[in-house]
Structures are given as C-alpha cells and as structure tokens.
C-alpha positions in Angstrom: 44.8 -3.4 -35.7 41.6 -1.6 -35.0 39.1 -0.9 -37.6 39.4 2.0 -39.0 36.4 3.4 -41.2 38.5 6.3 -43.0 40.8 3.5 -44.5 39.7 1.5 -47.1 41.2 -1.9 -46.7 40.5 -4.8 -44.9 41.8 -5.6 -41.4 43.6 -9.0 -41.2 41.7 -11.8 -39.5 43.0 -12.8 -36.0 44.4 -16.0 -35.4 42.2 -18.7 -33.4 43.9 -18.3 -30.1 44.2 -14.4 -30.1 41.2 -12.4 -29.3 39.8 -10.2 -32.0 41.0 -6.5 -31.7 37.3 -5.5 -31.4 37.1 -7.5 -28.5 39.8 -5.1 -26.8 37.6 -2.1 -27.5 34.5 -3.5 -26.2 36.0 -4.3 -22.9 36.0 -8.0 -22.7 38.4 -9.4 -20.5 41.9 -10.3 -22.6 42.5 -14.3 -22.5 46.4 -14.0 -22.4 49.0 -12.1 -20.4 50.4 -10.7 -23.9 47.4 -8.4 -24.3 47.7 -5.4 -22.6 44.6 -3.8 -21.0 43.2 -0.7 -22.7 42.7 2.5 -21.2 39.3 4.1 -22.1 37.2 6.9 -21.0 34.9 6.0 -18.2 31.3 5.1 -19.4 29.2 8.2 -19.7 26.8 8.9 -16.6 23.0 8.9 -16.9 22.0 11.7 -19.1 20.8 14.8 -17.6 18.6 16.9 -19.6 19.1 20.7 -18.9 15.9 22.6 -17.8 14.9 24.7 -20.9 15.1 28.5 -20.4 12.0 30.5 -20.0 10.2 31.1 -23.2 10.1 34.7 -24.6 6.4 36.1 -23.8 4.1 36.5 -26.7 4.0 40.2 -26.5 7.6 40.5 -27.2 7.4 38.3 -30.3 4.4 40.1 -31.6 5.9 43.6 -30.9 9.2 42.5 -32.6 7.5 40.8 -35.6 5.5 44.2 -35.9 8.7 46.4 -35.8 10.3 44.0 -38.5 7.4 44.5 -40.8 7.3 48.2 -40.1 11.1 48.4 -40.9 10.7 46.5 -43.9 7.9 48.8 -45.3 9.8 51.9 -44.5 13.1 50.3 -46.3 11.0 49.4 -49.5 9.5 52.6 -49.7 12.9 54.4 -49.4 14.3 52.1 -52.2 11.4 52.7 -54.5 11.8 56.7 -53.9 15.6 56.4 -54.6 14.9 54.2 -57.6 12.3 56.6 -59.1 14.5 59.6 -58.1 17.5 58.0 -60.0 15.2 57.3 -63.2 14.0 60.9 -63.2 17.9 62.1 -63.2 18.8 59.9 -66.0 15.9 60.9 -68.1 16.3 64.6 -67.8 20.1 64.4 -69.0 
C-alpha cells in the first residue's frame, strides 16, 4: 500500500522481511521474487531552457501606452458629458 497524501490515515508498517512500499517507488531492487518490478516513466532528461522570444521594442510599448492613455481620457470625457447631459434632462423635468 503506497503513501497517499489525500488519505487521512496511516499506512501499515511493513514486515521486517518485506521491503517498504516506498522502496519500490524509489526504484530499489526488490529483495525477493514475490515483489513484481514496477513500471515507471523514464527519468526526465536534462532540462532544456527554451530561448526567449524577441522582446517588444520600446517604441511599441511607448506608443501603446500613449494610445491607452488617450483612449482613457476620451472615455472619461465622454462619460462626464453623458452624466452631465442626463442630469440636465432630469432637472428640467
């Protein structure tokens, strides 16, 4: 019985003659023929770090930021104009 972190119970202690279940998971050689070898995924190869993509040019970052700022200002002015217009129409009634 292998260790299950999801289960809230203790696993039984292995007998002295039997290898611990963790030993089978770690890849130790079984001591007796009664223990079947486990089939596991092969160990991962050496880590390969992918090359990073080319960074965005600073001019694009600046122009996008300026465009967002201008769009935000236009949006705020439009909302203010609509809010004042709705207040004028409700006061006139």
